[in-house]
C-alpha positions in Angstrom: -37.7 -14.5 -25.8 -35.4 -12.0 -25.8 -35.3 -9.1 -28.3 -32.7 -7.9 -30.5 -31.5 -4.3 -29.3 -31.1 -3.0 -32.8 -33.7 -4.6 -35.0 -36.2 -5.5 -31.9 -36.7 -9.1 -33.4 -37.5 -11.7 -30.7 -35.2 -14.5 -30.9 -34.1 -17.4 -28.6 -30.6 -16.3 -29.2 -28.7 -13.4 -28.6 -25.2 -12.3 -29.0 -23.2 -9.7 -27.4 -21.6 -7.1 -30.0 -19.7 -3.9 -29.7 -21.7 -1.4 -32.5 -20.1 1.8 -32.3 -18.7 1.4 -29.2 -21.7 0.3 -27.2 -22.3 -3.6 -25.7 -25.4 -4.7 -27.1 -27.3 -7.8 -27.3 -28.1 -8.7 -30.9 -30.0 -11.0 -33.1 -27.3 -13.3 -35.5 -28.6 -11.1 -38.4 -27.5 -8.1 -36.7 -24.5 -9.0 -35.0 -22.9 -8.9 -38.4 -22.7 -5.1 -38.0 -20.6 -4.9 -34.7 -17.2 -6.8 -33.6 -18.2 -9.9 -31.5 -17.3 -9.6 -28.1 -15.5 -12.1 -26.4 -16.1 -13.7 -22.8 -14.7 -11.3 -20.5 -12.2 -13.2 -17.8 -12.8 -11.8 -14.5 -9.4 -10.8 -13.2 -8.6 -12.9 -10.0 -7.9 -10.8 -7.1 -5.1 -11.9 -5.3 -4.8 -11.6 -1.9 -1.1 -10.5 -0.2 -0.2 -12.2 3.3 0.4 -9.5 5.5 3.4 -10.5 8.2 4.0 -9.1 10.9 7.7 -9.4 12.1 7.5 -9.5 16.1 8.4 -5.8 16.5 6.3 -4.3 19.5 6.8 -0.5 19.6 7.1 0.6 23.1 7.5 3.7 25.1 10.1 4.4 27.6 9.6 4.9 31.5 11.3 8.1 31.9 9.3 9.5 28.5 8.1 12.6 30.9 11.8 13.7 31.4 12.1 13.6 27.5 9.5 15.2 26.1 10.5 18.2 28.7 13.9 18.0 27.5 12.8 18.4 24.0 10.1 21.3 25.4 13.4 23.1 27.0 15.8 22.4 23.8 13.1 24.1 21.9 12.7 27.1 24.5 8.9 26.5 24.3 6.2 26.7 26.9 3.8 23.7 27.3 1.2 26.4 26.0 2.8 26.7 23.3 3.1 23.0 22.4 -0.6 21.9 24.0 -1.7 24.0 20.8 1.2 22.7 17.9 0.2 18.9 18.5 -3.4 19.8 19.2 -3.7 18.5 22.7 -5.1 20.0 26.0 -2.9 21.5 28.0 -3.9 19.8 31.4 -3.5 16.7 29.1 0.1 17.6 28.3 0.7 18.3 32.2 -0.4 15.0 32.6 2.3 13.8 30.7 4.9 15.5 32.2 4.1 14.8 35.4 4.1 10.8 34.3 0.4 10.7 35.7 -0.8 8.9 32.1 1.7 7.4 29.5 0.7 8.7 25.7 0.0 6.1 23.1 2.1 5.6 20.2 0.2 7.9 17.7 0.8 11.1 20.6 4.4 9.6 21.2 4.9 9.5 17.3 3.1 13.4 17.3 5.7 14.5 20.1 8.9 12.9 18.0 8.3 15.0 14.8 7.6 18.1 16.7 10.1 17.9 19.2 12.6 16.3 17.3 12.9 13.5 20.1 13.2 9.7 20.2 10.2 8.7 22.3 9.1 5.2 20.4 11.5 2.8 20.3 11.1 -0.8 18.4 11.5 -4.2 20.7 11.8 -6.9 18.7 10.6 -10.6 20.3 12.4 -13.5 20.0 10.8 -16.6 19.0 11.3 -19.7 21.6 11.2 -23.1 19.9 9.1 -25.4 21.5 12.3 -27.9 22.2 14.0 -25.0 23.6 11.7 -24.1 25.8 11.1 -27.5 27.1 14.9 -28.1 28.1 15.4 -24.7 29.7 12.3 -25.1 31.9 13.8 -28.9 32.8 16.5 -26.9 33.8 15.2 -24.2 35.8 13.2 -27.0 37.4 15.8 -29.0 38.2 17.9 -26.0 39.8 15.2 -24.9 42.0 14.5 -28.2 43.2 18.2 -29.0 44.3 18.0 -24.9 45.4 15.1 -26.4 47.6 16.7 -29.7 48.9 19.5 -27.5 49.9 17.6 -25.4 51.8 15.9 -27.6 53.8 19.5 -29.7 54.2 20.6 -26.2 55.7 17.7 -25.8 57.8 18.0 -29.7 59.6 22.0 -29.0 60.5 
């Protein structure tokens, strides 16, 4: 048996009521003092489907030249750039010598500080299965024809 939170009486049926802004479990007699609390409906949380467009970010092969041009354009030393982008000077020199390739986050940092374009979006083409099958048949036919022609030329 549960007891009423207001009068303390033991009872089998308690009702949830709001009395003076406080939610309490009350017996039927005491529940008249407050307003009955309706059953709360639980809000359903909907999840958004997160879809990626088939876009990849890519850094060009001549990234070292682009970074060097940005440094020269701003008339800065590599030491100043390294301190500004929170990077070791030796790591910056590795970037400038094309020994290591910067990741996308570091490339974005270089872009914002040196005011250069270093990250490009590359869209992937989605290939239909039927188109793929057709193109692979065409290419295999071409390659087999080329091989047949090569053998025919060798026999002559």
